[in-house]
Short mmCIF file of the C-alpha atoms (twelve columns), coordinates in Angstrom:
data_MODEL
# 
_entry.id   MODEL 
# 
loop_
_atom_site.group_PDB 
_atom_site.id 
_atom_site.type_symbol 
_atom_site.label_atom_id 
_atom_site.label_alt_id 
_atom_site.label_comp_id 
_atom_site.label_asym_id 
_atom_site.label_seq_id 
_atom_site.Cartn_x 
_atom_site.Cartn_y 
_atom_site.Cartn_z 
_atom_site.pdbx_PDB_model_num 
ATOM 1   C CA . MET A 1   -0.248  0.152  0.279   1 
ATOM 2   C CA . GLU A 2   1.340   3.109  -0.939  1 
ATOM 3   C CA . SER A 3   0.525   6.574  -0.087  1 
ATOM 4   C CA . LYS A 4   -0.095  7.234  -3.878  1 
ATOM 5   C CA . GLN A 5   -2.498  5.434  -4.209  1 
ATOM 6   C CA . LEU A 6   -4.189  6.370  -0.639  1 
ATOM 7   C CA . LYS A 7   -4.142  9.888  -2.128  1 
ATOM 8   C CA . HIS A 8   -5.998  8.213  -5.204  1 
ATOM 9   C CA . PHE A 9   -8.399  6.577  -3.489  1 
ATOM 10  C CA . LEU A 10  -9.466  9.866  -1.728  1 
ATOM 11  C CA . ALA A 11  -9.683  12.188 -4.480  1 
ATOM 12  C CA . VAL A 12  -11.830 9.733  -5.855  1 
ATOM 13  C CA . ALA A 13  -14.199 9.248  -3.022  1 
ATOM 14  C CA . LYS A 14  -14.101 13.268 -1.807  1 
ATOM 15  C CA . HIS A 15  -15.928 13.399 -5.577  1 
ATOM 16  C CA . GLY A 16  -17.494 10.316 -6.373  1 
ATOM 17  C CA . ASN A 17  -16.685 11.167 -9.740  1 
ATOM 18  C CA . PHE A 18  -13.462 9.711  -11.978 1 
ATOM 19  C CA . THR A 19  -13.345 12.388 -14.330 1 
ATOM 20  C CA . GLN A 20  -13.150 15.216 -11.382 1 
ATOM 21  C CA . ALA A 21  -11.140 13.426 -9.195  1 
ATOM 22  C CA . ALA A 22  -8.379  12.920 -12.337 1 
ATOM 23  C CA . LYS A 23  -8.428  17.171 -12.358 1 
ATOM 24  C CA . GLU A 24  -7.568  17.776 -8.796  1 
ATOM 25  C CA . ILE A 25  -4.893  15.549 -8.866  1 
ATOM 26  C CA . HIS A 26  -3.672  16.320 -12.076 1 
ATOM 27  C CA . ILE A 27  -3.807  12.768 -13.917 1 
ATOM 28  C CA . ALA A 28  -5.177  11.157 -16.882 1 
ATOM 29  C CA . GLN A 29  -8.685  9.753  -15.941 1 
ATOM 30  C CA . PRO A 30  -7.749  6.607  -17.722 1 
ATOM 31  C CA . ALA A 31  -4.767  6.199  -15.483 1 
ATOM 32  C CA . LEU A 32  -6.961  6.618  -12.156 1 
ATOM 33  C CA . SER A 33  -8.836  4.090  -13.196 1 
ATOM 34  C CA . ILE A 34  -6.003  1.796  -13.661 1 
ATOM 35  C CA . SER A 35  -4.457  2.769  -10.278 1 
ATOM 36  C CA . ILE A 36  -7.452  2.590  -8.444  1 
ATOM 37  C CA . LYS A 37  -8.329  -1.194 -10.023 1 
ATOM 38  C CA . LYS A 38  -4.994  -1.919 -9.090  1 
ATOM 39  C CA . PHE A 39  -5.548  -1.025 -5.626  1 
ATOM 40  C CA . GLU A 40  -8.287  -3.210 -5.412  1 
ATOM 41  C CA . GLN A 41  -6.635  -6.254 -6.317  1 
ATOM 42  C CA . SER A 42  -4.047  -5.936 -4.245  1 
ATOM 43  C CA . LEU A 43  -5.881  -5.418 -1.420  1 
ATOM 44  C CA . GLY A 44  -8.986  -8.425 -2.415  1 
ATOM 45  C CA . VAL A 45  -11.613 -6.120 -2.187  1 
ATOM 46  C CA . VAL A 46  -13.842 -3.727 -4.155  1 
ATOM 47  C CA . LEU A 47  -13.336 -0.406 -2.794  1 
ATOM 48  C CA . PHE A 48  -16.326 1.193  -4.866  1 
ATOM 49  C CA . ARG A 49  -19.326 0.964  -6.573  1 
ATOM 50  C CA . ARG A 50  -18.960 1.884  -10.293 1 
ATOM 51  C CA . GLN A 51  -22.586 3.530  -11.369 1 
ATOM 52  C CA . GLU A 52  -22.670 5.429  -14.930 1 
ATOM 53  C CA . LYS A 53  -21.946 8.881  -14.481 1 
ATOM 54  C CA . ARG A 54  -20.977 8.057  -10.532 1 
ATOM 55  C CA . VAL A 55  -19.082 5.503  -7.809  1 
ATOM 56  C CA . SER A 56  -19.489 5.210  -4.136  1 
ATOM 57  C CA . LEU A 57  -17.822 3.748  -1.433  1 
ATOM 58  C CA . THR A 58  -18.612 -0.164 -0.815  1 
ATOM 59  C CA . LYS A 59  -18.228 -0.942 3.157   1 
ATOM 60  C CA . GLU A 60  -14.521 -1.685 2.435   1 
ATOM 61  C CA . GLY A 61  -14.163 1.116  1.169   1 
ATOM 62  C CA . GLU A 62  -15.900 3.080  3.905   1 
ATOM 63  C CA . VAL A 63  -13.399 1.172  6.587   1 
ATOM 64  C CA . LEU A 64  -10.472 2.342  4.123   1 
ATOM 65  C CA . LEU A 65  -11.556 5.785  4.138   1 
ATOM 66  C CA . VAL A 66  -10.676 7.013  7.860   1 
ATOM 67  C CA . HIS A 67  -7.017  5.280  7.906   1 
ATOM 68  C CA . ALA A 68  -6.168  6.965  4.571   1 
ATOM 69  C CA . GLN A 69  -7.586  10.367 5.902   1 
ATOM 70  C CA . ARG A 70  -5.610  9.640  9.187   1 
ATOM 71  C CA . VAL A 71  -2.274  8.314  6.952   1 
ATOM 72  C CA . ILE A 72  -2.290  11.297 4.572   1 
ATOM 73  C CA . GLN A 73  -2.886  13.840 7.401   1 
ATOM 74  C CA . GLN A 74  -0.079  12.185 9.183   1 
ATOM 75  C CA . LEU A 75  2.330   12.204 6.121   1 
ATOM 76  C CA . HIS A 76  1.541   16.013 5.405   1 
ATOM 77  C CA . ASP A 77  2.348   16.586 9.168   1 
ATOM 78  C CA . ALA A 78  5.409   14.454 9.004   1 
ATOM 79  C CA . THR A 79  6.780   17.125 6.272   1 
ATOM 80  C CA . LEU A 80  5.666   20.015 7.724   1 
ATOM 81  C CA . ALA A 81  7.903   18.901 10.999  1 
ATOM 82  C CA . ILE A 82  10.718  18.143 8.812   1 
ATOM 83  C CA . ASP A 83  10.741  21.613 6.257   1 
ATOM 84  C CA . GLU A 84  10.541  23.285 10.037  1 
ATOM 85  C CA . LEU A 85  13.517  21.858 11.576  1 
ATOM 86  C CA . LYS A 86  15.026  22.379 7.862   1 
ATOM 87  C CA . GLY A 87  14.529  26.535 8.946   1 
ATOM 88  C CA . LEU A 88  11.375  26.511 6.469   1 
ATOM 89  C CA . LYS A 89  8.639   27.606 8.614   1 
ATOM 90  C CA . LYS A 90  4.923   27.214 7.462   1 
ATOM 91  C CA . GLY A 91  4.070   30.672 8.128   1 
ATOM 92  C CA . GLU A 92  0.323   29.953 7.817   1 
ATOM 93  C CA . VAL A 93  -2.684  29.272 10.284  1 
ATOM 94  C CA . ARG A 94  -5.608  28.454 9.122   1 
ATOM 95  C CA . LEU A 95  -8.498  29.567 11.561  1 
ATOM 96  C CA . GLY A 96  -11.985 28.338 11.482  1 
ATOM 97  C CA . ALA A 97  -14.468 30.475 13.894  1 
ATOM 98  C CA . PRO A 98  -18.040 31.341 14.052  1 
ATOM 99  C CA . SER A 99  -19.549 34.465 12.045  1 
ATOM 100 C CA . MET A 100 -19.659 36.652 15.002  1 
ATOM 101 C CA . MET A 101 -16.716 35.351 16.365  1 
ATOM 102 C CA . GLY A 102 -15.082 36.584 12.979  1 
ATOM 103 C CA . SER A 103 -16.924 39.175 12.997  1 
ATOM 104 C CA . TYR A 104 -16.519 40.747 16.488  1 
ATOM 105 C CA . PHE A 105 -13.774 39.025 18.836  1 
ATOM 106 C CA . PHE A 106 -11.117 38.140 15.841  1 
ATOM 107 C CA . PRO A 107 -10.223 41.362 13.794  1 
ATOM 108 C CA . ARG A 108 -8.862  42.959 16.883  1 
ATOM 109 C CA . VAL A 109 -7.008  39.903 17.447  1 
ATOM 110 C CA . VAL A 110 -5.620  39.451 13.943  1 
ATOM 111 C CA . MET A 111 -4.463  42.800 13.664  1 
ATOM 112 C CA . ALA A 112 -2.477  42.691 17.065  1 
ATOM 113 C CA . PHE A 113 -1.125  39.330 15.886  1 
ATOM 114 C CA . LYS A 114 -0.289  40.909 12.415  1 
ATOM 115 C CA . SER A 115 1.788   43.716 14.154  1 
ATOM 116 C CA . GLN A 116 3.760   41.247 16.416  1 
ATOM 117 C CA . TYR A 117 4.658   38.934 13.876  1 
ATOM 118 C CA . PRO A 118 4.701   40.080 10.408  1 
ATOM 119 C CA . ASP A 119 5.944   37.559 8.825   1 
ATOM 120 C CA . LEU A 120 2.870   35.090 9.469   1 
ATOM 121 C CA . LYS A 121 -0.212  34.610 7.444   1 
ATOM 122 C CA . LEU A 122 -3.525  34.234 8.852   1 
ATOM 123 C CA . THR A 123 -6.497  32.931 6.729   1 
ATOM 124 C CA . LEU A 124 -9.787  33.378 9.180   1 
ATOM 125 C CA . VAL A 125 -12.885 30.146 7.530   1 
ATOM 126 C CA . GLU A 126 -16.172 31.078 8.810   1 
ATOM 127 C CA . ALA A 127 -18.261 28.158 9.493   1 
ATOM 128 C CA . GLY A 128 -20.733 26.929 12.436  1 
ATOM 129 C CA . THR A 129 -19.258 24.705 15.060  1 
ATOM 130 C CA . ARG A 130 -20.527 21.501 13.545  1 
ATOM 131 C CA . SER A 131 -18.363 22.250 10.522  1 
ATOM 132 C CA . ILE A 132 -15.523 23.767 12.362  1 
ATOM 133 C CA . ARG A 133 -15.038 20.153 14.021  1 
ATOM 134 C CA . LYS A 134 -15.477 18.253 10.647  1 
ATOM 135 C CA . MET A 135 -12.593 20.176 9.233   1 
ATOM 136 C CA . LEU A 136 -10.484 20.138 11.816  1 
ATOM 137 C CA . LEU A 137 -10.507 16.255 11.899  1 
ATOM 138 C CA . GLU A 138 -10.174 16.116 8.416   1 
ATOM 139 C CA . GLY A 139 -6.904  18.202 8.314   1 
ATOM 140 C CA . GLU A 140 -8.295  21.387 6.334   1 
ATOM 141 C CA . LEU A 141 -8.640  23.521 9.635   1 
ATOM 142 C CA . ASP A 142 -5.017  23.954 12.069  1 
ATOM 143 C CA . LEU A 143 -7.188  25.558 14.516  1 
ATOM 144 C CA . GLY A 144 -10.580 26.712 15.341  1 
ATOM 145 C CA . VAL A 145 -12.916 28.098 17.677  1 
ATOM 146 C CA . ILE A 146 -15.772 25.225 18.685  1 
ATOM 147 C CA . ASN A 147 -18.400 24.907 21.565  1 
ATOM 148 C CA . CYS A 148 -16.270 23.298 24.360  1 
ATOM 149 C CA . ASP A 149 -19.091 20.924 25.286  1 
ATOM 150 C CA . ASP A 150 -19.120 17.279 23.605  1 
ATOM 151 C CA . VAL A 151 -15.751 17.606 22.178  1 
ATOM 152 C CA . PRO A 152 -14.846 14.406 19.665  1 
ATOM 153 C CA . ASP A 153 -11.624 12.115 21.255  1 
ATOM 154 C CA . ASP A 154 -9.168  12.997 18.943  1 
ATOM 155 C CA . LEU A 155 -9.402  17.139 19.561  1 
ATOM 156 C CA . HIS A 156 -8.196  18.812 22.203  1 
ATOM 157 C CA . VAL A 157 -9.811  22.091 23.153  1 
ATOM 158 C CA . ASP A 158 -8.371  25.004 25.351  1 
ATOM 159 C CA . HIS A 159 -11.209 27.048 27.109  1 
ATOM 160 C CA . LEU A 160 -11.025 30.782 26.104  1 
ATOM 161 C CA . PHE A 161 -13.749 32.698 27.679  1 
ATOM 162 C CA . THR A 162 -17.707 32.121 28.610  1 
ATOM 163 C CA . SER A 163 -20.339 34.525 26.852  1 
ATOM 164 C CA . GLN A 164 -24.135 34.556 27.119  1 
ATOM 165 C CA . MET A 165 -26.656 33.986 24.503  1 
ATOM 166 C CA . VAL A 166 -29.381 36.941 24.272  1 
ATOM 167 C CA . ALA A 167 -32.171 37.540 22.809  1 
ATOM 168 C CA . VAL A 168 -31.769 40.692 19.978  1 
ATOM 169 C CA . VAL A 169 -34.558 42.763 19.445  1 
ATOM 170 C CA . GLY A 170 -34.066 46.525 17.306  1 
ATOM 171 C CA . SER A 171 -34.088 49.380 19.514  1 
ATOM 172 C CA . GLU A 172 -37.363 50.733 19.508  1 
ATOM 173 C CA . HIS A 173 -38.765 47.000 19.163  1 
ATOM 174 C CA . GLU A 174 -42.131 46.502 21.879  1 
ATOM 175 C CA . LEU A 175 -39.342 43.844 23.319  1 
ATOM 176 C CA . ALA A 176 -36.463 46.198 23.973  1 
ATOM 177 C CA . ASP A 177 -37.217 47.312 27.361  1 
ATOM 178 C CA . LYS A 178 -37.423 43.944 29.172  1 
ATOM 179 C CA . GLN A 179 -35.070 43.056 31.512  1 
ATOM 180 C CA . THR A 180 -35.094 39.205 30.718  1 
ATOM 181 C CA . ILE A 181 -37.325 37.228 28.623  1 
ATOM 182 C CA . GLY A 182 -38.220 33.260 28.367  1 
ATOM 183 C CA . PHE A 183 -37.878 30.854 26.015  1 
ATOM 184 C CA . GLU A 184 -41.963 30.719 25.538  1 
ATOM 185 C CA . GLU A 185 -42.221 34.508 25.086  1 
ATOM 186 C CA . PHE A 186 -39.439 34.247 22.462  1 
ATOM 187 C CA . PHE A 187 -41.060 31.695 20.506  1 
ATOM 188 C CA . GLU A 188 -44.262 33.674 19.889  1 
ATOM 189 C CA . TYR A 189 -42.079 36.163 17.536  1 
ATOM 190 C CA . GLU A 190 -41.245 35.867 14.099  1 
ATOM 191 C CA . LEU A 191 -37.678 34.952 13.909  1 
ATOM 192 C CA . VAL A 192 -34.179 35.116 11.773  1 
ATOM 193 C CA . MET A 193 -31.872 32.774 12.471  1 
ATOM 194 C CA . PHE A 194 -28.738 30.960 11.513  1 
ATOM 195 C CA . LYS A 195 -28.617 28.018 9.247   1 
ATOM 196 C CA . HIS A 196 -28.469 24.708 11.126  1 
ATOM 197 C CA . GLY A 197 -24.507 24.055 12.467  1 
ATOM 198 C CA . TYR A 198 -24.331 26.909 14.544  1 
ATOM 199 C CA . PHE A 199 -24.040 26.187 18.138  1 
ATOM 200 C CA . HIS A 200 -26.984 28.638 18.905  1 
ATOM 201 C CA . ARG A 201 -29.263 27.359 16.313  1 
ATOM 202 C CA . ASP A 202 -27.799 24.015 17.279  1 
ATOM 203 C CA . PHE A 203 -29.558 25.350 21.184  1 
ATOM 204 C CA . LEU A 204 -32.749 26.646 20.279  1 
ATOM 205 C CA . ASP A 205 -33.655 23.626 18.125  1 
ATOM 206 C CA . GLN A 206 -33.003 21.650 20.965  1 
ATOM 207 C CA . ILE A 207 -34.714 23.986 23.109  1 
ATOM 208 C CA . SER A 208 -37.956 23.583 20.908  1 
ATOM 209 C CA . GLU A 209 -38.254 20.093 20.670  1 
ATOM 210 C CA . GLU A 210 -37.817 19.656 24.257  1 
ATOM 211 C CA . ASN A 211 -40.482 22.188 25.360  1 
ATOM 212 C CA . GLY A 212 -42.803 21.685 22.683  1 
ATOM 213 C CA . LEU A 213 -43.060 25.291 21.362  1 
ATOM 214 C CA . SER A 214 -43.285 26.199 17.477  1 
ATOM 215 C CA . MET A 215 -40.500 28.420 15.858  1 
ATOM 216 C CA . ARG A 216 -41.624 31.086 13.468  1 
ATOM 217 C CA . SER A 217 -38.516 31.269 11.347  1 
ATOM 218 C CA . SER A 218 -39.470 33.997 9.099   1 
ATOM 219 C CA . PHE A 219 -35.403 34.093 8.036   1 
ATOM 220 C CA . GLU A 220 -32.874 31.983 7.466   1 
ATOM 221 C CA . THR A 221 -29.691 32.604 6.033   1 
ATOM 222 C CA . ASN A 222 -25.997 32.638 7.234   1 
ATOM 223 C CA . LEU A 223 -24.899 36.034 6.664   1 
ATOM 224 C CA . LEU A 224 -24.894 37.869 10.500  1 
ATOM 225 C CA . PRO A 225 -25.059 41.691 8.608   1 
ATOM 226 C CA . MET A 226 -28.331 40.619 7.269   1 
ATOM 227 C CA . ILE A 227 -29.690 39.124 9.873   1 
ATOM 228 C CA . LEU A 228 -28.738 42.615 12.249  1 
ATOM 229 C CA . SER A 229 -30.423 44.528 9.713   1 
ATOM 230 C CA . ILE A 230 -33.327 42.787 9.697   1 
ATOM 231 C CA . VAL A 231 -33.815 42.623 13.450  1 
ATOM 232 C CA . LYS A 232 -32.972 46.658 12.867  1 
ATOM 233 C CA . GLN A 233 -35.768 47.132 10.867  1 
ATOM 234 C CA . GLU A 234 -37.820 44.895 13.070  1 
ATOM 235 C CA . PHE A 235 -38.820 42.678 10.394  1 
ATOM 236 C CA . ALA A 236 -38.095 39.679 12.999  1 
ATOM 237 C CA . ILE A 237 -36.116 39.062 16.124  1 
ATOM 238 C CA . THR A 238 -33.209 37.016 16.851  1 
ATOM 239 C CA . ALA A 239 -30.531 35.065 19.381  1 
ATOM 240 C CA . LEU A 240 -26.759 36.217 19.020  1 
ATOM 241 C CA . LEU A 241 -24.102 36.440 21.478  1 
ATOM 242 C CA . ASP A 242 -24.454 39.394 23.770  1 
ATOM 243 C CA . LEU A 243 -21.025 40.526 22.421  1 
ATOM 244 C CA . VAL A 244 -22.517 41.676 19.146  1 
ATOM 245 C CA . THR A 245 -24.992 43.821 21.303  1 
ATOM 246 C CA . GLU A 246 -21.766 45.444 22.805  1 
ATOM 247 C CA . TYR A 247 -20.492 46.352 19.325  1 
ATOM 248 C CA . GLU A 248 -24.099 47.385 17.027  1 
ATOM 249 C CA . SER A 249 -26.051 50.122 17.462  1 
ATOM 250 C CA . GLY A 250 -29.817 49.939 16.921  1 
ATOM 251 C CA . ILE A 251 -30.660 46.455 18.601  1 
ATOM 252 C CA . VAL A 252 -30.793 45.350 22.304  1 
ATOM 253 C CA . GLY A 253 -29.575 42.782 24.148  1 
ATOM 254 C CA . ILE A 254 -32.270 40.573 26.489  1 
ATOM 255 C CA . PRO A 255 -31.227 37.882 28.777  1 
ATOM 256 C CA . PHE A 256 -32.914 34.621 28.525  1 
ATOM 257 C CA . SER A 257 -34.363 33.491 31.623  1 
ATOM 258 C CA . PRO A 258 -32.723 31.157 32.963  1 
ATOM 259 C CA . PRO A 259 -29.762 32.734 31.500  1 
ATOM 260 C CA . VAL A 260 -27.737 30.766 28.754  1 
ATOM 261 C CA . THR A 261 -23.959 30.406 28.761  1 
ATOM 262 C CA . LEU A 262 -21.390 28.878 26.048  1 
ATOM 263 C CA . ASP A 263 -18.133 28.103 26.629  1 
ATOM 264 C CA . LEU A 264 -15.906 28.672 23.786  1 
ATOM 265 C CA . GLY A 265 -12.291 27.272 23.093  1 
ATOM 266 C CA . LEU A 266 -9.667  27.216 20.643  1 
ATOM 267 C CA . ALA A 267 -9.306  23.458 19.241  1 
ATOM 268 C CA . TRP A 268 -6.636  21.294 17.514  1 
ATOM 269 C CA . ARG A 269 -6.132  18.321 16.688  1 
ATOM 270 C CA . LYS A 270 -4.575  16.002 19.321  1 
ATOM 271 C CA . GLN A 271 -2.706  13.758 16.651  1 
ATOM 272 C CA . GLY A 272 -1.479  16.481 14.431  1 
ATOM 273 C CA . TYR A 273 1.693   18.979 13.715  1 
ATOM 274 C CA . LEU A 274 1.654   21.728 14.941  1 
ATOM 275 C CA . SER A 275 3.749   24.484 13.245  1 
ATOM 276 C CA . ILE A 276 5.665   27.460 14.807  1 
ATOM 277 C CA . ALA A 277 3.204   29.419 13.249  1 
ATOM 278 C CA . ASP A 278 0.196   27.718 15.348  1 
ATOM 279 C CA . ARG A 279 1.791   27.597 17.991  1 
ATOM 280 C CA . THR A 280 2.557   31.088 18.568  1 
ATOM 281 C CA . PHE A 281 -0.971  32.263 17.416  1 
ATOM 282 C CA . ILE A 282 -2.145  29.539 20.416  1 
ATOM 283 C CA . GLU A 283 -0.033  31.764 22.822  1 
ATOM 284 C CA . PHE A 284 -0.683  34.550 21.565  1 
ATOM 285 C CA . VAL A 285 -4.542  34.195 22.350  1 
ATOM 286 C CA . LYS A 286 -4.627  33.019 25.241  1 
ATOM 287 C CA . ARG A 287 -2.293  36.116 25.822  1 
ATOM 288 C CA . TYR A 288 -5.025  38.836 24.062  1 
ATOM 289 C CA . VAL A 289 -7.763  36.942 26.030  1 
# 
């Protein structure tokens, strides 16, 4: 079993199509088909079901997929580690963060980091925490901000801070003067919500289901500026972290009763290799917080 065979296998598994996989890894489609066929023959199993326009993993292929991803990621980590020993620093941090963190917390961190380390590059990817966990485990991200609850065994997480989730309404909304709000009253209003996979949306879905409350989600978007615009114009209300209301005018945050707090942390793969840039950023964020 060779790394080239595993890379070919992963490309086909990713695209479900030999033509698209061949384009990604820059080889001819017939050569890729032959490579996969020889790989299957050497293993003595069939890895893919061939259909007219698409291929899918067999049970044997699904078992191999987990190990192949881990092996290729470890090879990448080993190459990076050796390069750094030779003085070829990676110089890049790939960070995943939810939109509220990306919009209100990390801009200041990133600017301060770049001021101190101008030669290091930081790539910030916006996504829900569920997607961030997946990208971390698959090696697409080096670091990610996630909810500290139910962390997968393969991830290490360092607590960053605790934030409160609040109901958010326009400053002239009829609820704006309330000191607290219960979930039953919150769900009576039209809502603008993030899509599934964001921690606050998943939490509210859970509350709605556990208490038999109907969610009147009239708007659904991952664009935070659009959510804020809809709330400010009082077409709907929403739920966000209180750090948003600290910086945005025209909206009011109302704590839930009982209060809802979220523990957020910086996570990375336990078995992954952290580059000098990654370790530098982790320590910087700890000092910053």
